[in-house]
C-alpha positions, -999 to +999 in steps of 0.1 A: +175-053+453+212-039+446+224-003+446+255+017+438+261+055+444+283+073+419+288+109+431+255+122+433+239+095+409+222+063+425+217+034+404+194+005+417+186-032+404+153-045+410+144-082+404+105-085+399+089-120+399+055-118+377+027-143+372+022-155+338-005-136+317-039-151+320-048-178+298-011-190+297-006-225+308+030-224+318+027-223+355+064-208+360+069-170+370+084-143+348+114-126+361+123-089+350+156-074+364+156-039+360+179-012+364+172+021+373+191+053+370+188+087+393+212+107+373+216+142+365+196+157+339+210+188+321+204+209+290+237+196+275+230+164+256+265+154+255+268+156+292+236+138+296+244+112+272+279+105+291+253+102+322+234+075+305+264+054+295+278+053+331+241+041+340+246+014+314+281+005+326+262-004+358+234-022+342+257-042+320+275-052+349+244-061+370+231-080+339+200-060+339+171-068+313+162-032+309+176+002+323+151+033+330+164+068+329+146+102+342+123+125+321+146+143+295+174+124+304+192+126+270+176+160+255+172+180+288+139+189+299+133+213+274+111+219+240+145+237+227+171+211+217+195+199+189+172+170+172+204+159+152+224+157+181+197+138+201+195+113+173+234+106+172+236+102+209+204+078+211+218+057+181+250+051+200+231+044+233+207+019+219+234+000+199+257-004+230+224-013+251+216-040+224+253-052+221+247-060+256+212-073+256+194-047+275+163-032+267+156+008+272+128+032+287+145+063+281+134+095+287+139+121+262+121+150+246+118+143+207+104+161+176+086+129+156+095+131+119+057+122+109+043+151+121+072+177+132+058+180+166+077+181+200+067+153+226+081+147+260+086+108+256+098+077+274+109+056+243+106+016+247+136-004+226+139-039+232+170-061+240+178-063+202+175-026+197+142-028+180+123+005+188+089-006+199+072+030+202+068+057+231+047+073+258+041+108+255+036+128+289+000+134+291-008+152+322+016+183+310+022+211+333+007+247+331-005+275+353-042+277+364-047+309+346-070+310+317-058+302+293-029+284+307+007+290+306+036+267+302+048+233+289+012+224+282+014+249+251+047+234+239+044+197+240+020+177+220+005+142+235-005+107+217-028+081+231-018+056+260-003+023+250+015-006+264+046-024+251+061-060+256+096-065+271+109-101+276+073-115+276+060-088+301+033-062+294+047-028+305+035+008+302+053+041+308+043+075+327+063+106+329+063+126+363+030+143+366+010+115+346+013+097+381+003+124+406-019+150+389-005+177+409-034+201+414-009+230+416+010+222+386-017+213+357-051+224+348-059+187+334-082+165+352-066+133+367-073+108+342-060+079+363-033+068+338-017+040+360-050+025+364-056+028+326-025+010+321-032-017+347-067-022+333-048-024+298-028-054+312+003-039+322+022-058+348+051-030+354+048+008+347+080+026+345+079+063+357+103+089+345+106+117+368+122+154+364+102+170+394+106+205+404+118+213+437+138+242+457+151+224+488+127+243+511+101+231+534+073+228+509+094+205+487+104+184+516+075+183+538+045+184+510+058+177+473+078+144+485+055+128+506+025+135+482+046+121+452+057+092+474+022+085+487+006+087+452+031+063+438+023+037+466-015+041+465-019+036+427+006+010+420-015-010+449-046+003+436-037-013+400-017-041+414+012-032+392+049-032+400+062+005+398+098+015+388+111+051+393+137+074+382+143+109+391+168+137+381+192+144+405+203+178+391+209+202+409+229+182+433+230+202+465+192+197+469+171+165+475+152+151+445+116+154+442+106+118+445+119+083+454+138+066+430+135+029+427+109-001+427+080-011+444 
């Protein structure tokens, strides 16, 4: 694993050796070289795009197969954003990545043209720039009141699915999808990581943008809760897990580890 710190951003490359899918006669291992970007996520799309391009610089230099970015890394973590500007910046990012032969697992909020609904997405593109589809955040955050308040009322969801990157079946999750924090959502834990494992995923990409305030609860409860859930659920499902968290604001620790396990 190779890492580089650029200011407050941390970029990592994780090389994974993966067994061939069941039934394949080739006994050689598949490998996937993954770059993950712990970068600042703001509500300014141009600023976010520049951060993603800096992450791409690193991914290209390290000859990564795929780059993962945090939750909402392009649009910002908000349902209120300029869709036309997201589309413009996204097209430039995908073009540059495909020119370098790098796939993307890119976190952004997005309003889909087919139903005009807003989703919190992890969008997958292959190394040629072909759009493979997206995962939508499923365990949406909301208050424990009845009815609940919060993002649970602002984003739509779609069914869980898998994708293929360089012959490897992968899945995507977004933040609370992994740990089902009982303080943050009234929705039941549907064990999404295990569902992806049961669907044949060998690698799960987790885009994070966790709330924190730098206090004792964030440090002594939330971080360990997030980390232990990632470890236990990836071990239970026997899947590789790759994570990327938002690092803004930069004067307090992130909400969860970024990297691979």
